[in-house]
TORKOL-4160 file (C-alpha; in steps of 0.2 Angstrom, whole numbers, padded with zeros to 4 digits, m for minus):
189
<pt num="1" X="0263" Y="0377" Z="0112"/>
<pt num="2" X="0282" Y="0369" Z="0111"/>
<pt num="3" X="0290" Y="0352" Z="0104"/>
<pt num="4" X="0288" Y="0346" Z="0124"/>
<pt num="5" X="0270" Y="0351" Z="0128"/>
<pt num="6" X="0266" Y="0343" Z="0112"/>
<pt num="7" X="0275" Y="0326" Z="0115"/>
<pt num="8" X="0269" Y="0326" Z="0135"/>
<pt num="9" X="0251" Y="0330" Z="0128"/>
<pt num="10" X="0251" Y="0316" Z="0115"/>
<pt num="11" X="0259" Y="0305" Z="0127"/>
<pt num="12" X="0246" Y="0307" Z="0140"/>
<pt num="13" X="0232" Y="0306" Z="0127"/>
<pt num="14" X="0238" Y="0288" Z="0123"/>
<pt num="15" X="0240" Y="0282" Z="0140"/>
<pt num="16" X="0259" Y="0280" Z="0138"/>
<pt num="17" X="0262" Y="0281" Z="0157"/>
<pt num="18" X="0280" Y="0291" Z="0159"/>
<pt num="19" X="0292" Y="0298" Z="0147"/>
<pt num="20" X="0303" Y="0282" Z="0150"/>
<pt num="21" X="0292" Y="0272" Z="0143"/>
<pt num="22" X="0288" Y="0283" Z="0128"/>
<pt num="23" X="0309" Y="0283" Z="0126"/>
<pt num="24" X="0310" Y="0263" Z="0127"/>
<pt num="25" X="0295" Y="0263" Z="0113"/>
<pt num="26" X="0304" Y="0276" Z="0102"/>
<pt num="27" X="0321" Y="0267" Z="0104"/>
<pt num="28" X="0330" Y="0282" Z="0114"/>
<pt num="29" X="0336" Y="0287" Z="0130"/>
<pt num="30" X="0325" Y="0292" Z="0144"/>
<pt num="31" X="0337" Y="0308" Z="0146"/>
<pt num="32" X="0338" Y="0312" Z="0128"/>
<pt num="33" X="0319" Y="0314" Z="0127"/>
<pt num="34" X="0318" Y="0323" Z="0145"/>
<pt num="35" X="0330" Y="0336" Z="0137"/>
<pt num="36" X="0320" Y="0339" Z="0121"/>
<pt num="37" X="0304" Y="0340" Z="0132"/>
<pt num="38" X="0312" Y="0353" Z="0142"/>
<pt num="39" X="0321" Y="0363" Z="0130"/>
<pt num="40" X="0313" Y="0372" Z="0115"/>
<pt num="41" X="0322" Y="0363" Z="0102"/>
<pt num="42" X="0315" Y="0366" Z="0084"/>
<pt num="43" X="0324" Y="0351" Z="0078"/>
<pt num="44" X="0331" Y="0334" Z="0084"/>
<pt num="45" X="0335" Y="0318" Z="0073"/>
<pt num="46" X="0324" Y="0310" Z="0087"/>
<pt num="47" X="0308" Y="0317" Z="0082"/>
<pt num="48" X="0303" Y="0305" Z="0068"/>
<pt num="49" X="0304" Y="0289" Z="0079"/>
<pt num="50" X="0294" Y="0300" Z="0092"/>
<pt num="51" X="0282" Y="0306" Z="0082"/>
<pt num="52" X="0280" Y="0287" Z="0076"/>
<pt num="53" X="0278" Y="0280" Z="0093"/>
<pt num="54" X="0267" Y="0295" Z="0097"/>
<pt num="55" X="0255" Y="0290" Z="0082"/>
<pt num="56" X="0256" Y="0307" Z="0073"/>
<pt num="57" X="0268" Y="0318" Z="0063"/>
<pt num="58" X="0283" Y="0327" Z="0065"/>
<pt num="59" X="0274" Y="0342" Z="0059"/>
<pt num="60" X="0261" Y="0341" Z="0073"/>
<pt num="61" X="0277" Y="0340" Z="0084"/>
<pt num="62" X="0285" Y="0355" Z="0078"/>
<pt num="63" X="0268" Y="0366" Z="0076"/>
<pt num="64" X="0267" Y="0367" Z="0058"/>
<pt num="65" X="0248" Y="0358" Z="0061"/>
<pt num="66" X="0236" Y="0358" Z="0075"/>
<pt num="67" X="0228" Y="0339" Z="0071"/>
<pt num="68" X="0239" Y="0327" Z="0080"/>
<pt num="69" X="0231" Y="0314" Z="0068"/>
<pt num="70" X="0233" Y="0323" Z="0050"/>
<pt num="71" X="0244" Y="0314" Z="0038"/>
<pt num="72" X="0249" Y="0302" Z="0055"/>
<pt num="73" X="0254" Y="0284" Z="0049"/>
<pt num="74" X="0240" Y="0270" Z="0050"/>
<pt num="75" X="0242" Y="0259" Z="0063"/>
<pt num="76" X="0244" Y="0242" Z="0057"/>
<pt num="77" X="0249" Y="0227" Z="0068"/>
<pt num="78" X="0260" Y="0216" Z="0058"/>
<pt num="79" X="0270" Y="0201" Z="0064"/>
<pt num="80" X="0287" Y="0202" Z="0062"/>
<pt num="81" X="0293" Y="0188" Z="0050"/>
<pt num="82" X="0279" Y="0198" Z="0039"/>
<pt num="83" X="0287" Y="0215" Z="0043"/>
<pt num="84" X="0304" Y="0205" Z="0036"/>
<pt num="85" X="0294" Y="0203" Z="0019"/>
<pt num="86" X="0288" Y="0222" Z="0019"/>
<pt num="87" X="0305" Y="0227" Z="0025"/>
<pt num="88" X="0312" Y="0218" Z="0011"/>
<pt num="89" X="0299" Y="0223" Z="m0004"/>
<pt num="90" X="0302" Y="0241" Z="0000"/>
<pt num="91" X="0322" Y="0240" Z="m0004"/>
<pt num="92" X="0317" Y="0233" Z="m0021"/>
<pt num="93" X="0312" Y="0247" Z="m0036"/>
<pt num="94" X="0294" Y="0248" Z="m0041"/>
<pt num="95" X="0296" Y="0239" Z="m0056"/>
<pt num="96" X="0304" Y="0225" Z="m0047"/>
<pt num="97" X="0292" Y="0226" Z="m0034"/>
<pt num="98" X="0278" Y="0223" Z="m0046"/>
<pt num="99" X="0286" Y="0206" Z="m0051"/>
<pt num="100" X="0288" Y="0200" Z="m0034"/>
<pt num="101" X="0270" Y="0204" Z="m0030"/>
<pt num="102" X="0263" Y="0196" Z="m0044"/>
<pt num="103" X="0274" Y="0180" Z="m0038"/>
<pt num="104" X="0268" Y="0181" Z="m0024"/>
<pt num="105" X="0249" Y="0181" Z="m0028"/>
<pt num="106" X="0252" Y="0165" Z="m0039"/>
<pt num="107" X="0260" Y="0155" Z="m0025"/>
<pt num="108" X="0245" Y="0162" Z="m0015"/>
<pt num="109" X="0232" Y="0156" Z="m0029"/>
<pt num="110" X="0240" Y="0140" Z="m0032"/>
<pt num="111" X="0242" Y="0136" Z="m0011"/>
<pt num="112" X="0224" Y="0141" Z="m0009"/>
<pt num="113" X="0218" Y="0128" Z="m0022"/>
<pt num="114" X="0227" Y="0114" Z="m0011"/>
<pt num="115" X="0216" Y="0109" Z="0003"/>
<pt num="116" X="0227" Y="0113" Z="0021"/>
<pt num="117" X="0220" Y="0098" Z="0029"/>
<pt num="118" X="0226" Y="0084" Z="0015"/>
<pt num="119" X="0242" Y="0074" Z="0018"/>
<pt num="120" X="0248" Y="0062" Z="0005"/>
<pt num="121" X="0246" Y="0044" Z="0007"/>
<pt num="122" X="0260" Y="0032" Z="0008"/>
<pt num="123" X="0271" Y="0026" Z="m0005"/>
<pt num="124" X="0260" Y="0008" Z="m0007"/>
<pt num="125" X="0244" Y="0018" Z="m0008"/>
<pt num="126" X="0251" Y="0030" Z="m0021"/>
<pt num="127" X="0256" Y="0016" Z="m0032"/>
<pt num="128" X="0240" Y="0007" Z="m0030"/>
<pt num="129" X="0230" Y="0023" Z="m0037"/>
<pt num="130" X="0243" Y="0025" Z="m0049"/>
<pt num="131" X="0242" Y="0008" Z="m0055"/>
<pt num="132" X="0222" Y="0011" Z="m0056"/>
<pt num="133" X="0223" Y="0026" Z="m0065"/>
<pt num="134" X="0235" Y="0020" Z="m0078"/>
<pt num="135" X="0222" Y="0006" Z="m0081"/>
<pt num="136" X="0211" Y="0017" Z="m0088"/>
<pt num="137" X="0219" Y="0025" Z="m0099"/>
<pt num="138" X="0225" Y="0019" Z="m0117"/>
<pt num="139" X="0242" Y="0017" Z="m0120"/>
<pt num="140" X="0238" Y="0020" Z="m0139"/>
<pt num="141" X="0235" Y="0037" Z="m0134"/>
<pt num="142" X="0248" Y="0051" Z="m0136"/>
<pt num="143" X="0258" Y="0054" Z="m0120"/>
<pt num="144" X="0250" Y="0072" Z="m0120"/>
<pt num="145" X="0232" Y="0063" Z="m0121"/>
<pt num="146" X="0240" Y="0052" Z="m0108"/>
<pt num="147" X="0244" Y="0067" Z="m0098"/>
<pt num="148" X="0230" Y="0076" Z="m0098"/>
<pt num="149" X="0220" Y="0061" Z="m0093"/>
<pt num="150" X="0233" Y="0057" Z="m0079"/>
<pt num="151" X="0229" Y="0075" Z="m0072"/>
<pt num="152" X="0209" Y="0073" Z="m0076"/>
<pt num="153" X="0210" Y="0058" Z="m0064"/>
<pt num="154" X="0223" Y="0063" Z="m0051"/>
<pt num="155" X="0211" Y="0074" Z="m0043"/>
<pt num="156" X="0196" Y="0062" Z="m0042"/>
<pt num="157" X="0207" Y="0048" Z="m0034"/>
<pt num="158" X="0220" Y="0056" Z="m0024"/>
<pt num="159" X="0206" Y="0062" Z="m0012"/>
<pt num="160" X="0199" Y="0044" Z="m0013"/>
<pt num="161" X="0215" Y="0038" Z="m0007"/>
<pt num="162" X="0219" Y="0050" Z="0008"/>
<pt num="163" X="0218" Y="0037" Z="0022"/>
<pt num="164" X="0213" Y="0023" Z="0014"/>
<pt num="165" X="0222" Y="0005" Z="0012"/>
<pt num="166" X="0229" Y="0002" Z="m0006"/>
<pt num="167" X="0216" Y="m0012" Z="m0008"/>
<pt num="168" X="0203" Y="0001" Z="m0006"/>
<pt num="169" X="0209" Y="0015" Z="m0017"/>
<pt num="170" X="0201" Y="0008" Z="m0032"/>
<pt num="171" X="0184" Y="0016" Z="m0038"/>
<pt num="172" X="0168" Y="0007" Z="m0039"/>
<pt num="173" X="0161" Y="m0001" Z="m0055"/>
<pt num="174" X="0149" Y="0013" Z="m0058"/>
<pt num="175" X="0164" Y="0025" Z="m0055"/>
<pt num="176" X="0173" Y="0016" Z="m0067"/>
<pt num="177" X="0160" Y="0016" Z="m0081"/>
<pt num="178" X="0159" Y="0035" Z="m0080"/>
<pt num="179" X="0179" Y="0035" Z="m0082"/>
<pt num="180" X="0178" Y="0022" Z="m0095"/>
<pt num="181" X="0166" Y="0035" Z="m0104"/>
<pt num="182" X="0175" Y="0049" Z="m0101"/>
<pt num="183" X="0192" Y="0040" Z="m0109"/>
<pt num="184" X="0182" Y="0035" Z="m0126"/>
<pt num="185" X="0176" Y="0053" Z="m0128"/>
<pt num="186" X="0195" Y="0058" Z="m0125"/>
<pt num="187" X="0200" Y="0044" Z="m0137"/>
<pt num="188" X="0190" Y="0050" Z="m0151"/>
<pt num="189" X="0195" Y="0067" Z="m0153"/>
């Protein structure tokens, strides 16, 4: 079977309606594709693009294998913005790529811990929330201990203030008692 016969057979099997449509997919002129199909060339610089468009390999097109799907690249539907990231990653050395992938994983993990629907309250509400948190932090504690308490209270207080008015941003007396108990435990460390 010639290259042209294999191209035509594969084009029809994939339901590509014409040589012109295949040429467009392979990003080449139809007359160039037609010449390759009609003449028994063994090699053309367009074969990799044609093979990709036909979801096969150059080896199949030139007759080195009879299975059009053997070693063919997997079809993956990648949006253009993701394709750009993939292309950029492939331009780096393996060691650099590993570092970039680790960084992307870190960003992804941090982002996944933040609820997508959260919108920060306005400045007045945040001020009231921080004032309420600071009222529960003993100023005689070291800066590190104060920071640890702020970090502990913020995830509790922030969701309670989203969409709330500043005068409603404070905790209930029961919650305040629970916070005071935890504060006492930290200050005795």
